[in-house]
MARBABA-258609 format. One line per field, with one value per residue (C-alpha): residue number from 1; x, y, z. Coordinates in pm, 1 decimal, decimal comma. Each point is the difference from the previous one (the first is absolute). Layout:
BEGIN
seq: [NUM / ...]
x: [X / ...]
y: [Y / ...]
z: [Z / ...]
//
This chain:
BEGIN
seq: [1 / 2 / 3 / 4 / 5 / 6 / 7 / 8 / 9 / 10 / 11 / 12 / 13 / 14 / 15 / 16 / 17 / 18 / 19 / 20 / 21 / 22 / 23 / 24 / 25 / 26 / 27 / 28 / 29 / 30 / 31 / 32 / 33 / 34 / 35 / 36 / 37 / 38 / 39 / 40 / 41 / 42 / 43 / 44 / 45 / 46 / 47 / 48 / 49 / 50 / 51 / 52 / 53 / 54 / 55 / 56 / 57 / 58 / 59 / 60 / 61 / 62 / 63 / 64 / 65 / 66 / 67 / 68 / 69 / 70 / 71 / 72 / 73 / 74 / 75 / 76 / 77 / 78 / 79 / 80 / 81 / 82 / 83 / 84 / 85 / 86 / 87 / 88 / 89]
x: [9940,1 / -279,1 / 47,7 / -72,4 / -82,9 / 144,3 / -192,1 / 190,3 / 19,1 / 172,9 / 243,2 / 282,4 / 0,9 / 8,7 / 298,6 / -240,4 / -143,0 / -357,8 / -21,9 / 186,6 / 3,3 / -46,0 / -22,1 / -281,3 / -307,6 / -231,6 / -34,4 / 176,4 / 306,9 / 17,9 / -3,1 / 260,1 / 224,6 / -51,2 / 101,8 / 301,7 / 112,3 / -78,4 / 6,9 / -90,4 / -345,5 / -89,3 / -75,0 / -230,5 / -195,7 / -3,1 / -58,5 / 60,3 / 26,6 / -340,8 / -78,6 / -78,7 / -372,5 / 38,7 / 192,9 / -219,6 / 128,0 / -162,9 / 56,9 / -79,8 / -247,2 / -163,4 / 34,7 / 155,2 / -210,9 / -295,1 / 194,7 / 207,5 / 187,0 / 375,4 / -44,2 / -136,8 / 190,8 / 207,6 / 119,2 / 300,8 / -173,6 / -197,0 / 41,8 / -35,9 / -60,1 / 71,7 / -258,1 / 52,0 / -316,2 / -3,7 / -167,9 / -48,1 / -247,4]
y: [9440,0 / 257,6 / 317,8 / 352,6 / 265,8 / 336,5 / 313,6 / 265,2 / 252,7 / -258,6 / -138,4 / 239,7 / -177,8 / -349,1 / 40,2 / 110,4 / -351,8 / -36,4 / -348,3 / -171,5 / -369,2 / -52,9 / -284,2 / -35,8 / -205,4 / 293,7 / 365,7 / 126,8 / -222,4 / 80,5 / 374,5 / -48,7 / -181,0 / 282,5 / 263,5 / -206,9 / -0,1 / 371,8 / 167,5 / 344,0 / -135,5 / -64,1 / 363,9 / 25,5 / -315,2 / -16,2 / 235,6 / -117,8 / -356,6 / 6,2 / 32,9 / 363,9 / 67,1 / 136,0 / -304,0 / -273,3 / -348,5 / -222,1 / -371,9 / -113,4 / 289,4 / -46,6 / 263,0 / -183,6 / 208,6 / -211,4 / -324,5 / -65,2 / 331,2 / -26,4 / -366,5 / -85,2 / -301,1 / 41,9 / -275,3 / -46,5 / 134,0 / 282,4 / 368,5 / 274,5 / 355,1 / 306,4 / 267,2 / 332,8 / 207,4 / 325,2 / 300,6 / 348,0 / 270,8]
z: [13855,1 / 7,4 / -201,3 / 120,5 / -258,3 / 97,4 / -104,3 / -193,4 / 289,6 / 222,2 / -256,2 / 94,7 / 339,3 / -155,7 / -227,8 / -277,0 / -14,5 / -123,5 / 152,7 / 281,2 / 93,9 / 372,8 / 244,9 / 247,9 / 69,1 / 66,7 / -97,8 / 311,0 / -40,9 / -372,9 / 74,0 / 272,6 / -247,3 / -250,4 / 255,4 / 103,5 / -363,3 / -36,5 / 344,5 / -140,2 / -88,6 / 364,1 / 84,4 / -301,9 / 84,1 / 380,9 / 289,7 / 357,1 / -125,7 / -172,3 / -368,2 / -74,0 / -38,6 / -352,8 / -126,1 / -146,8 / -71,5 / -259,6 / -39,9 / -354,0 / -47,5 / 345,8 / 272,3 / 295,7 / 241,2 / -113,9 / 34,3 / 313,8 / 2,4 / 61,5 / 92,3 / -346,9 / -132,1 / -315,9 / -230,4 / -224,1 / -312,2 / 162,0 / -77,4 / 258,5 / -116,2 / 210,0 / -79,3 / 178,8 / 33,6 / -188,7 / 154,9 / -120,6 / -51,6]
//
């Protein structure tokens, strides 16, 4: 099963887990499984059914935006990382 690494700011919504095992054959289905396990995460990751613009997803150190986006295939031993953008002035 693929693993998703949860960033510290989102851990309160994932039962304080740093990593979560998910099922899914692509990024989208893996994230859907994650938000089924932890429904409170959905509002922090998605808006109107789409991944929020400030949420970046990496597959084994590669930004999925430069791969196949949400349709990027994931394997049993892959790791997805959720990286929220940080803004400030």
